[in-house]
N, C-alpha and C positions, 0 to 999 in steps of 0.2 A: 333300647338303644343305649349303648355305653359310650362314654367319653374316653377313648383309648389313647395310647401314647402316639408320638409322631411316627410316621412311616420312615422307611429307608430311602424312598425315592426323592428326586430333586428336579426342580425346574430352574433354568438358568439362561442367561444371555451370553453369547460367545461372539467375538469379533474375528473375522478372517485375517490371519497373519501369514497366509500361504502365498509366497511370491509366484507360485505356479498358477495361481488363479486370480491374483489381484496385483495392481500396480499403484505407485504413488499417484496422487497424494494420500489416497485412502489407506494404502498399505503402511505408509509412514505414520499416519494417525494411530492405526490399530496396533502397531508394534510399539508404540510409545507407552510405557508403563505409567507415566504421569497422566496421560489421557485416560487410561483405564481406571486408575485410582480415583481421578476426579469424577468420572461418570458413575463410579460405584457409590459415591456420596449422593448422587442424584436419583437413586432408586429408593422409593418410599415403601419399604417392606411392611411397615405397620398398616398402611393403606391397602396394600395387596392382601395382607392377612385378613383385614376387616371386610373389604369389599368382595374379594374373590372367594374367600373361604369362611365367611361369616365369623371371623375371629378365631377360627379353629386351625391355626397355623402358627409356627414359630419362625422368626427371622433367622436366616441361614447365612453363615459366613464361611462354611467349610464344606468340602465334599462328603464329609461324614455326618450322618444324622445325629442330632442331640440324643436320640433314643438309644444310640449305640454306646452304652456306658463303657464298654471295653476299650474302644478306640477313639472316641470323640475327644478332641482337644478343646477345652473351654477357654484357652488363653490365646487364641489366634487374633491377629489384627482384625478390627471391625471398622465398618464405614457407616456411621450414623447418617441418617438422611439430613442433608444440610446443603441447600442450593447455593447459599452465599459462600460457603467453603468450597464447593465444587467450582464455582465461578472463579474464585481466587486462585485455586490450584491450576485451572486452565490458563489463566493469565500468566502465572509463573512459568508455565510450560510453553509460552509463546503464542497462545490462542487469544485473539482479541475480538470483542463484539463491536461491530460497526454502528454507524448512525441509523442504519436500517434494522438494527436488532439482530442481525445474523452474525454468527461466530465464524471467524476466519483464522487460518493458520498463518505462520510467519511469511508465507509466500502470497498471501491474499486469497487463497482458495476457500470458498464457503464450505463449511462442514455439513455435508449432505450425504446420506446413505440410506439404503433400504433396510428395513427391519422386518425380516420374514418370520412367519409363524404358521403352524399347521392350521389349515382352514377347518379341520375337524375338531380342534381343541378349543372349546369355549373358554376354559380357564386361561389357556395360552393367549387367546385374543384379548381377554379382559386385562391380563397382565401387560400385554404389549401396549394397550391404549394408555394405561397408567404411566408406564415408562416413557412412552412417546411424548406425552403431555409435559412431563418434567424436563425431558431433553429439549423440547421446544422453548421452555422458559430460559434455558441456557443459551438459546440462539442457534441450536442445532436442528437441521431439517431431517428428521427421521421419518421416512415414508413407510407406513405400515403396509405390508403385502402378504395377506393370507394366501397360502398355497397348499396344494395337496401334499400330504406327508411323504408320499413316494418321490415327489419333486424335490423336497428338502433333502431327503436321503441321497438322491442322485447328485445333488450339488455338493454335499458333504463328502461323498465317497468317490465321485468321478470327475465332474467338471471343475470343482473348486471355485466356481464363479458365483460368489455371493458376498454380501457385506457383513451383515449381522443376522443372527438367527436366535430365536427363543425356542428352546426345545427341552426335553427332559430325559432322565434316565432312571431306571429302577435301581435299587441298591441291595446291599447284602451286609450281613454283620462282618464279613471278611472283606476288607477293601481290596485285597489282592485279586479278587475275581474281576476287577476292572482294569487289569493290566493293559489290555489292548487299547484302553482309553488314555492311560497316563504315560505309557512308554512312548518316546518320541517316534519310534518305528511303527507304532500301532496304527491299525486301520481306522480306529475310532477316535484318534487324537485330533478332535474337531478342527482346532485353529490352524494346524499344520501337520497333517498325517503323513505316514510312510516316509519319514526322514531317513536318509541313508546314514546320517550321523546327527547328533543333537545340534539344533540350530543355535541354542543358547546354553549358557552355563547352568542356569537353573533347571532346564530340561535334562541336562546331563546328570545333575544331582538327583533328580527324581528317578531317572533310569537306574542309577546306582542303588537308590533306596529300594525300589521294587525288586531288583535282582537279589539284593541282600536279604530282604524280608522273606523271599521265597525259599531261602535256605535256613532261615533262623527258626529255631523251635522254642527258644526261651520267650515266654509271654511278655515279660517286662521289656526285653530288648525289642521285641516286635512292636510293642506299644510306643516305645521311644522313636522308632523309625517312622511309624505312621504319624506321630505327633509332629515330627520334623517336616514330613511331606505336607501336612495341612498348613504349617506355618509358611512354607514356600508358596503354596497356592493362594493363601490369603494375602500375602505380601505382593506377589507379582500379578495377581488377578487375571489369569488366562481366561477364566470364566467368572461371571457375576451371578452368584446364587441369590434367589429371591426368598423363599420361605420353605419350611418343611411342614406339609399338611399333617394334621392329626388323623389317626384312624377313628372309625366310628362303627365298631362291630355291633351286630344285631343278633340277639338270641331270643327264642320264644320264652314268654314269661312263665311257661309251665316247667321250665328247666331250672334247676338249682345248681349251686356250686360253680358259678362262672368265675373264672380267674383270668383277668386281662393280662396279655403278654405282648411280645414284640410283633409288629406287623399286623395287629388286629386279632391275634390269636385269643381264643376265649377259654382256654384250658383243655385238659384231657377229657375225651369222651368217657373214658373208663371211670372217672370220678363224678360223672353227672348223675343227677337223680331227678325224678318227676315230683314236682311239688304236690300234685294231687294224689299221688300214689297209684295212678292209673296210666295205662299206655294208650 
């Protein structure tokens, strides 16, 4: 069993910002970047890595895995776990905790929402419980609701009636393969899909980046575009990334010349040999 590099997959929390499926006050909270930034400081990624992945995961701040040396931007904005800072940022944004310990917005609405996760995902449920406990410390009533994965997909793709969802995506060394997720018109643009035109300036900029990078062949220019995209995502926080789990490839101990690579690859079969000299 080898200790391999991080995967390209990601698990994250996303809030519904779609006016076709949600109304104020929840829509107002979730569209507030100050709210999202504050809650990003309330996610204990180190505990998630330790308890869910036995320490074999790396805190994530970007849609690109740290294993992707070609396109990973190491200088994006980060949100260290700090409940005191999270509480202060919420207060600065107009959210106040009452004598009953519950957080309220400027209109007096208690911050309460459902936190959905796939009932088939043991990792997802474990992460959701960690996140929910810290949100509770801030005075937020996050109600954990495990659901069938097909139900979550139907809400994301069709009804748009959901509050917050913990879900994951597989990744690739080329971020452009996720166009349908990042384009504002994309069907997988979780927080507000199938927009006829970008609802925000930052989504319009990401649209331009992905259209430009699709035509760009210069590697350094492509890297610069993808770096800018990651900076926008980290600053605006449309999704909150947790950790990037590490691979753990397994190879028979009779085989030699194992060379660890991306996504748990263990080297070329053509270069393998049997240690015993027998087949």
